[in-house]
C-alpha positions in Angstrom: -58.1 -47.9 -70.5 -56.9 -50.4 -68.0 -53.3 -50.8 -67.0 -52.2 -54.3 -66.0 -48.8 -55.4 -64.7 -47.4 -58.9 -64.9 -44.3 -60.1 -63.0 -42.4 -63.2 -63.8 -39.6 -64.6 -61.8 -38.1 -67.8 -60.4 -38.9 -70.0 -63.4 -36.5 -68.1 -65.7 -33.1 -69.5 -66.7 -30.2 -68.3 -64.6 -28.9 -66.1 -67.3 -32.2 -64.3 -67.7 -33.4 -61.5 -65.5 -34.2 -62.1 -61.9 -37.5 -60.4 -62.3 -39.4 -59.4 -65.5 -42.2 -56.9 -65.3 -44.4 -56.2 -68.3 -47.0 -53.4 -68.2 -49.7 -53.3 -70.8 -52.6 -51.0 -71.4 -55.9 -52.3 -72.8 -59.4 -51.0 -73.4 -62.4 -52.8 -72.1 -64.9 -54.7 -74.1 -67.6 -52.5 -75.6 -71.0 -53.0 -77.1 -71.6 -51.8 -80.7 -74.7 -52.6 -82.6 -75.9 -55.2 -80.2 -72.6 -57.1 -80.4 -69.6 -57.1 -78.0 -66.3 -56.0 -79.5 -62.9 -56.3 -77.9 -61.0 -53.0 -78.3 -57.7 -53.8 -80.1 -55.7 -50.9 -78.6 -53.4 -53.1 -76.5 -50.0 -51.6 -76.2 -46.9 -52.7 -74.3 -46.1 -49.7 -72.1 -42.9 -51.0 -70.6 -40.8 -54.1 -70.1 -38.6 -53.9 -67.0 -36.0 -56.4 -66.1 -34.4 -56.9 -62.8 -31.0 -57.1 -64.6 -31.2 -54.4 -67.2 -27.6 -54.8 -68.6 -27.4 -54.8 -72.4 -30.4 -52.6 -73.2 -30.5 -49.1 -74.6 -30.0 -46.2 -72.2 -32.9 -43.8 -71.6 -31.5 -41.2 -74.1 -31.0 -43.8 -76.7 -34.5 -45.1 -76.4 -35.9 -41.6 -76.7 -33.8 -40.7 -79.7 -34.6 -43.9 -81.6 -38.3 -43.8 -80.6 -38.6 -40.1 -81.8 -36.7 -40.9 -85.0 -39.0 -43.9 -85.8 -42.1 -41.8 -85.1 -40.8 -39.0 -87.3 -40.1 -41.4 -90.2 -43.1 -43.7 -90.2 -43.7 -43.4 -93.9 -40.1 -44.2 -94.8 -38.3 -47.6 -94.9 -36.0 -47.7 -91.9 -32.6 -49.3 -92.1 -31.1 -51.0 -89.1 -27.8 -49.3 -90.0 -29.3 -45.8 -89.7 -30.9 -46.6 -86.3 -27.7 -48.1 -85.0 -25.7 -45.0 -86.1 -28.2 -42.7 -84.3 -27.0 -44.1 -81.0 -23.5 -45.1 -81.9 -23.8 -48.8 -81.8 -23.0 -51.7 -84.2 -26.0 -53.2 -86.0 -25.8 -56.4 -84.0 -25.5 -54.8 -80.6 -28.3 -52.3 -81.5 -30.7 -55.0 -82.6 -30.1 -57.0 -79.4 -30.3 -53.9 -77.1 -33.4 -52.6 -78.9 -35.3 -55.9 -78.4 -34.3 -56.0 -74.8 -35.4 -52.4 -74.2 -38.6 -52.3 -76.2 -39.6 -56.0 -76.0 -39.8 -56.4 -79.8 -37.4 -56.2 -82.7 -37.0 -52.8 -84.5 -39.0 -53.8 -87.6 -42.0 -55.0 -85.5 -41.9 -51.9 -83.4 -41.9 -49.7 -86.6 -44.9 -51.6 -88.0 -46.7 -51.3 -84.7 -46.1 -47.5 -84.7 -47.3 -47.3 -88.3 -50.5 -49.1 -87.4 -51.1 -47.0 -84.3 -50.8 -43.9 -86.6 -53.1 -45.5 -89.1 -55.7 -45.9 -86.4 -55.5 -42.2 -85.6 -55.9 -41.2 -89.2 -58.8 -43.7 -89.7 -60.6 -42.1 -86.7 -60.2 -38.6 -88.2 -62.1 -39.8 -91.4 -60.5 -37.0 -93.4 -58.5 -39.4 -95.6 -59.2 -42.5 -97.7 -57.6 -45.8 -96.8 -55.4 -45.6 -99.9 -54.2 -42.1 -98.9 -53.4 -43.3 -95.4 -51.5 -46.4 -96.8 -49.4 -44.2 -99.0 -48.8 -41.6 -96.2 -47.5 -44.4 -94.0 -45.1 -45.8 -96.7 -47.1 -48.8 -97.9 -46.6 -49.3 -101.7 -50.1 -50.8 -102.1 -53.3 -50.4 -100.2 -53.6 -54.2 -100.2 -50.3 -54.6 -98.3 -51.5 -51.9 -95.8 -54.8 -53.7 -95.4 -53.1 -57.1 -94.9 -50.7 -55.7 -92.3 -53.5 -53.8 -90.5 -55.6 -56.9 -90.4 -52.7 -59.1 -89.2 -52.0 -56.6 -86.3 -55.5 -55.6 -85.3 -57.7 -58.5 -86.4 -60.0 -56.3 -88.6 -59.6 -54.6 -91.9 -59.1 -50.8 -92.0 -62.5 -50.2 -93.5 -64.2 -52.3 -90.8 -62.2 -50.6 -88.1 -63.3 -47.2 -89.5 -67.0 -48.3 -89.8 -67.1 -49.6 -86.3 -65.6 -46.6 -84.6 -68.0 -44.2 -82.9 
């Protein structure tokens, strides 16, 4: 894994942060079967803003993150997430995006796909069982979401893993 940090500043509007730092972690390009493949395990590690007003506090981020991870197979309602940290839906959605860099639904989908990758690597469950375990009504909707996020189908991902 390689950690890369990007900083942006100066060209942002006055109301935006003075400095925005994004840290991502990626794998390197690997060779499989004579072909080069880009590992698709890119994950945003942190988004730090020079002016951090308006985001979730540390304990709120941890509580929401743990709750989402514990309920990956269930539909999450914005109301429930906001109530966890004592905020209105509107304020929570805005603060969540500022803290995590993506809206709550996109974060939830990303965590579901990350868990799916772990389960696919174990090879103990079928793609259909993994889809149901993660709350997808149909394996086709799981496959479409997995392909949209990673660029490959779940079966291809499993086949091409060592």
